[in-house]
N, C-alpha and C positions, 0 to 999 in steps of 0.2 A: 504494500500500500504506500509506504513512504517512498520507495524507489520510483514508483509511477509518478507520484506528485513531484518528485525532484526532477525527473526527466522531461519536464514540460518546456524548459528553456527560459522560463521567467525567473530572473535572478531574485526578485523579492519573494516570490512564492517559494523558491528553493531555499532561501535563507530562513524563512519562517518554518518550513517543514524540517529543516536541519536543526533548528532551535528546539522544535517539539521533540524530535527524535533524540537529541542529546539529553533533554530533560527525562525522557523515558529511560534512556540508558543509565542516567545518574540514579534514578529511583531503583532500577534493577540492581545497580551496584550496591546500594544501601541494603537491599534485601540480602544480597550475597554476603555483605559484611556482617549482617546479623547472624547468618548461618555459620560464617567463619568463627565468630565469637563463641557460638554454641559448641563447635568442634573443639576449640581451644579449651573451653571449660571442661568438656568431657575428657580431653587428653590430660588435663591437670590432675584429674582423679586417678587416671591410669598410671601415671608415672610416679613410681615410689620415691620417697625421700631417701637420700643416701644413708641416713642413720637407721632407717627401717631395713634397708638391704644389708647393712652391716650386722644388725641384730639377727636377721634371717640366716646369714652365712655363719654367724657365731653359733646359732642353735644347731645348724647342720654339722659343724665341727664337733660340738659337744655330744651330739647324739647322731652317730652315723646312720642309724635306721631312718632318720628323717631326711637324709641327704637326697635320696632319689625323688620322693614326693615334692620336696621343696624345689629341686631342680626343675621338675616337670611344671610346677606352678610358675616359676620364673620364666621358663620358655614360653608357656601359654600367654603370660602377661606381655612378654615381648612381642609376640605375634599380634595381640590386640593393639598394642601401641603402634606397631608398624602399620596396621590397617588404618588406625586413626590418623597417623602422619600422612598417609596417602590421601585420606579424606580432606585433611587440612590443606594439602597442596592443591587438590582439585578445587576446593572452595575458594582458595586464594586466587587461583587462575581465573575462575569465573568472575570474581570481583574485579581483577585487573582488566580482563577482557571488556567488561561493561564500561569501566572507566576510560579505557583507551578509545573506545568508540564514541563515548560522550565527548571526549576531548576533540577527537577528529571532527565530529559534526559541528561542535560549537565553534571551533577555530575557523572552519570553513564559513560558518554563518557570519562571523565577524568580517570576513572579506566581502560577503554579499550584502550585508546590512551594516556598514561601518558606522552609521549614525544612530543605531538602535542600541541603547544601553543594555538591554536585557541579553543581547548576544555576548557582550563583553563580560557581563556578570556571570552568565552560564559558563563561559570559557574559563573564567577565574575559578569558579566552583570546581570544574573538572580538573584543572591544573593543580589546585590545592589538594584535592583528593589523591592525585598522582604524586604528591610531594614535590611538585615543581613550584616551590613556594615563592621564589623571586619572580618568576613569570606570572604566577597567580596574582601577586601584588600589583604588577604592572597592568594586568587586565582589569583588576578592580579599580585602579586609579583612572584608567581610561573610561570606565563606566561612570565614575564620579565626575569626570570632565564633561561627559555628555549630559548627565542628569545630576545636578548638584543636590537634588533631594535625596540622593543615596549616601551623601557624605557622612551624615550622622550614624547611619547603620554600618557602613563599610569601613570607616576609619579604624574602629577598634579591631576589625577583622584583619586589616592590613598590618596593624601593629602586632597582633598575635602571630601573623605569618612571619614577620621579620624576626620576632623572638624565637619562633620555632626553627627558622632557618639558622639562626645563630647556634641553637642547641645542636642541630644536625651537623653543622660545620665543626663544632667542638667534639662531638662523638666520633666523627670521621677522623679528626686529627688524633684522637686517642686510639684509633685502630679498630673501631667497631666494624664488623663486616657489613657490607651493603645489604645483603639478604636479611640479616638479623634486624637491621634498622627498618627496612621496608616492611617486613612482616609485623614487627612490634608496633609500628605506627599504624598499620592497617587494622590490626586487631584493636588497638587502643582507640582508634577513630580520631 
């Protein structure tokens, strides 16, 4: 349906349809993010604390008759954890897929409707969710230039983006792996 409406050759219509589709993709990404959080919560329950594992191995050492059943339990738990990690990766991929499409459509909409603040706002939303914080701030600033009525609501958002970018820069400087940062921020929202 969207593709047919986009293919008409009318730039304004295409821009509006892309804006609508980017909004739909963003909504879908938030649903995927909610599901991702559920998977993480379930995984937290499955992964044992180190002190619990130490106690388990200590019990197996003290009582060799328990070693085999405890080993089997640990192996079964590891398999459940592995399935949950695969589910986590799957949900995260769906989340990022929806965000990338939202960004693609909203960025194209800014080209087709450069004087429409909502396109710049939606592009900023998608870029912020993708952790492109500097770029998101620039798109929000452009939306405020077009519609000064957005200044009051967007200025605190831009300030939070800048603070978050500073945190990310510091975490990267400390050697945090990019994948860890990305997943942590996506789950935290």
